[in-house]
C-alpha positions in Angstrom: 20.6 -15.2 -107.2 18.6 -17.7 -109.1 18.1 -21.3 -108.3 17.7 -23.7 -111.0 16.1 -27.0 -110.8 18.8 -28.8 -112.8 21.0 -29.4 -109.8 18.1 -30.9 -107.9 17.0 -33.5 -110.3 19.1 -36.5 -110.8 18.9 -39.0 -113.5 15.9 -41.2 -113.7 17.9 -44.2 -112.8 19.7 -42.8 -109.9 18.2 -42.4 -106.4 19.8 -39.9 -104.3 20.6 -40.4 -100.7 17.9 -38.0 -99.6 15.3 -39.9 -101.5 16.4 -43.2 -100.0 16.3 -41.8 -96.5 12.9 -40.4 -97.4 11.5 -43.7 -98.4 12.8 -45.3 -95.2 11.3 -42.5 -93.1 8.0 -42.8 -94.9 7.0 -46.1 -93.3 7.2 -44.8 -89.7 5.3 -41.7 -90.7 2.6 -43.9 -92.1 2.5 -45.8 -88.8 2.4 -42.5 -86.8 -0.4 -41.3 -89.2 -2.3 -44.5 -88.7 -2.0 -44.3 -84.8 -3.0 -40.7 -84.9 -5.9 -41.5 -87.1 -7.0 -44.4 -84.8 -6.6 -42.1 -81.8 -8.5 -39.4 -83.5 -11.2 -41.9 -84.4 -11.3 -43.3 -80.8 -11.5 -39.7 -79.5 -14.3 -38.9 -81.9 -16.2 -42.1 -80.9 -15.6 -41.4 -77.3 -16.9 -37.8 -77.7 -20.0 -39.2 -79.6 -20.5 -41.7 -76.7 -20.2 -39.0 -74.1 -22.5 -36.7 -76.0 -25.0 -39.5 -76.4 -24.8 -40.3 -72.7 -25.2 -36.6 -71.9 -28.2 -36.4 -74.3 -29.7 -39.5 -72.7 -29.1 -38.1 -69.2 -30.6 -34.7 -70.2 -33.6 -36.6 -71.8 -34.1 -38.7 -68.6 -33.7 -35.5 -66.5 -36.3 -33.7 -68.7 -38.7 -36.7 -68.4 -38.2 -36.8 -64.6 -38.7 -33.1 -64.5 -41.9 -33.3 -66.5 -43.1 -36.1 -64.3 -42.3 -34.1 -61.2 -44.1 -31.1 -62.8 -47.2 -33.2 -63.5 -47.1 -34.6 -59.9 -46.7 -31.1 -58.5 -49.5 -29.7 -60.7 -51.9 -32.5 -59.7 -51.0 -32.0 -56.0 -51.4 -28.3 -56.4 -54.8 -28.8 -57.9 -55.7 -31.2 -55.1 -54.6 -28.5 -52.5 -56.6 -25.9 -54.3 -59.7 -28.1 -54.3 -59.2 -28.9 -50.7 -58.7 -25.2 -49.9 -62.0 -24.4 -51.7 -63.8 -27.2 -49.9 -62.5 -26.0 -46.5 -63.4 -22.4 -47.4 -66.9 -23.5 -48.3 -67.2 -25.5 -45.1 -65.9 -22.5 -43.1 -68.4 -20.2 -44.8 -71.2 -22.6 -44.0 -70.2 -23.0 -40.4 -69.8 -19.2 -40.1 -73.3 -18.8 -41.5 -74.7 -21.4 -39.1 -72.9 -19.7 -36.2 -74.3 -16.3 -37.2 -77.8 -17.8 -37.5 -77.5 -19.3 -34.0 -76.3 -16.0 -32.7 -79.2 -14.2 -34.4 -81.7 -16.8 -32.9 -80.2 -16.4 -29.4 -80.4 -12.6 -29.8 -84.1 -12.8 -30.9 -84.9 -15.1 -28.0 -83.2 -12.7 -25.6 -85.0 -9.7 -27.1 -88.4 -11.6 -26.9 -87.7 -12.5 -23.3 -86.8 -8.8 -22.5 -90.0 -7.7 -24.3 -92.1 -10.2 -22.4 -90.5 -9.2 -19.1 -91.2 -5.5 -19.9 -94.8 -6.3 -20.8 -95.2 -8.3 -17.6 -93.8 -5.4 -15.5 -96.1 -3.0 -17.4 -99.1 -5.1 -16.6 -98.1 -5.4 -13.0 -97.6 -1.6 -12.8 -101.0 -1.1 -14.5 -102.7 -3.4 -12.0 -101.0 -1.6 -9.1 -102.1 1.8 -10.5 -105.6 0.4 -10.8 -105.5 -1.0 -7.3 -104.2 2.3 -5.9 -106.9 4.2 -7.8 -109.6 1.7 -6.6 -108.3 2.0 -3.0 -108.2 5.8 -3.2 -111.8 5.8 -4.7 -112.9 3.4 -1.9 -111.3 5.7 0.7 -113.0 8.8 -0.7 -116.3 7.0 -1.0 -115.9 5.8 2.6 -115.1 9.3 3.9 -118.0 10.7 2.0 -120.2 8.0 3.3 -118.9 8.5 6.8 -119.3 12.3 6.6 -122.9 11.8 5.4 -123.6 9.4 8.1 -121.9 11.5 10.7 -123.9 14.5 9.6 -127.2 12.6 10.0 -126.2 10.9 13.2 -124.6 14.0 14.6 -128.0 15.4 14.7 -129.2 12.3 16.5 -126.4 10.5 18.3 -122.8 11.8 18.4 -121.4 8.6 20.1 -122.8 6.3 17.5 -121.2 8.4 14.8 -117.8 7.9 16.4 -118.2 4.2 16.7 -119.4 3.9 13.1 -116.4 6.1 12.0 -114.0 3.7 13.8 -115.6 0.6 12.3 -115.5 2.0 8.8 -111.9 3.1 9.3 -111.0 -0.4 10.4 -112.8 -1.9 7.4 -110.9 0.6 5.2 -107.5 -0.5 6.7 -108.5 -4.2 6.2 -109.4 -3.6 2.5 -106.1 -1.6 2.1 -104.1 -4.5 3.6 -106.0 -7.0 1.4 -105.2 -4.8 -1.7 -101.5 -4.7 -0.6 -101.5 -8.5 -0.5 -103.1 -8.8 -3.9 -100.5 -6.3 -5.3 -97.7 -8.4 -3.7 -99.1 -11.6 -5.3 -99.4 -10.0 -8.7 -95.8 -8.6 -8.4 -94.5 -12.1 -7.7 -96.2 -13.7 -10.6 
C-alpha cells in the first residue's frame, strides 16, 4: 500500500484542526522548553560553582598540605641537627670518660709499681741485713774460736767469760738489726 501526500495537504487557505491544535500546544511547549533550559542553565551554573568550590578547597588543601610538609621538613631537619649535636656531645663525654678511666688505671698501675718497688727495696734491705748479721756471727765465732784457742792455752775460764760476752753482744746486735728491719718494713 502506498501512501500519497495529496490527502495530507490541505489548501493553502485552510487550516486543519490538527494544525490549529498544534499551534495552541506550541506555546506551552515553548514555556516548558524555556523552563527546562533555565533549569539546565541553573544546574550547569550550580555544577560550575560546586566544581569551583571543590577546586578552591583542593587548592587550599594542597597549600595547607605543602605548608605542613615544609613545617614537618624543617622540624625534621631541626631534630636531625639536634640528634647530631647530642651524638657529638655523647661522643665527647664518652671520650672524656674513657680518658679519665685510662688516667685512673695509669695512676693505679703506677701505685702498684711503686708499692712493688718499695717491697723489693725492703726485701733487699732485709736480705742485706740478714747477710750482714750472718757475716757478723761467723766473724764473731771465728774471732771467739781464735781467742779461745789462744786463751785455752793460757786461761780456760777467761775464754768462757769472753765467749759469753761476745754471744751477748751478738744477740744485742741481732736484736738491733731486727728493730732496724721492722722500721724499714713499716716505712
